[in-house]
Phi, psi and omega in degrees: 000063183224013182292321182239136177293143180290130181277134185290327185233067175214144179234132177271134177246121173262144179180171185301145172259002181274140173269350185274051181227163183295148184296333182296329176294315182294317183292325180292320180285326172303314179297321178298317177301318177298313182298318179297315180296319178295332176275008179069029173260134170287146178258116177260137179205180175289354170079011183285159183259018180221161173066216184283337172297315178299316182299316180295316180297312183290329175297312179296316182295330183294341178241022174080019182280162177275134178237127182243118178255135180241114184227140172290157186303323183295332177286325176297319180297333178268003177062044180269352185284148176287133185288346185255016179299140174292325185208140178234132177247125181260130180244167180284332183195186185290322181296315178295324178301310182294319179297317181296315179301318180293318184290335178281348196242149177257001177196164183221139175235124175262111174273170177304145180186182181265211186301319181297318179293317178299319179297314180298318180297310183293327178292317182290328173297316179297318179297323178293320178301322183272359180081012180275341175225131188247002182274173175290144176242121184242132174260113181272098189268065180295129175056033177065021184305318187268007182307314180297322179292319179297323176295321179293318178298319177295324179298321179298326178286313182300327183262009173085008180278341174225151177289144179306327179295342181292345176296342178269006174291336181224163170226163187244135175235154180250349179210176185298318182296315178297320180296318179298312181299319183289318185285335181262000180292159177300134183281133173272118183270113177235138178277081182295335182298338178276000183235041180296319185255000000 
């Protein structure tokens, strides 16, 4: 993970690319984009023009913030990119896309989403555990969306599959303001790699 230097003031937002979701999800993520931009953080995302990616991009753009979209070439060919991105980075594939988004960012927020978002969230938690990502990881649990996943994560700890300290690899927010405060807070540095078992 050394292709791109880590940006000091950028936060990656993971989230749904579907428009077929309730408006309260979109408005909360739009607000998060605004808060990050007002705090002088660039908003890094998958760069899509739909769903919560769109909401985050347009929220940041609405107050003059920088938006960086990272998309694999096949998505560009399908015209999935948001037209108002400040900057677009094209990658060869999905693995490079995720690595690039992480390397550009000093924190990560997982908004509600489908399989792609769940994969990104669990991967960034794993990378933080291994010391490959050192920023805060925030789960934005709008309308209790992530309750079942949070229960599953606790189950992995209760049954010995994860160390109890691993619960501090992530934190949970219920709205945009809480997510902003959590992702921009001072990072607590713990050597989680020494607590694999």
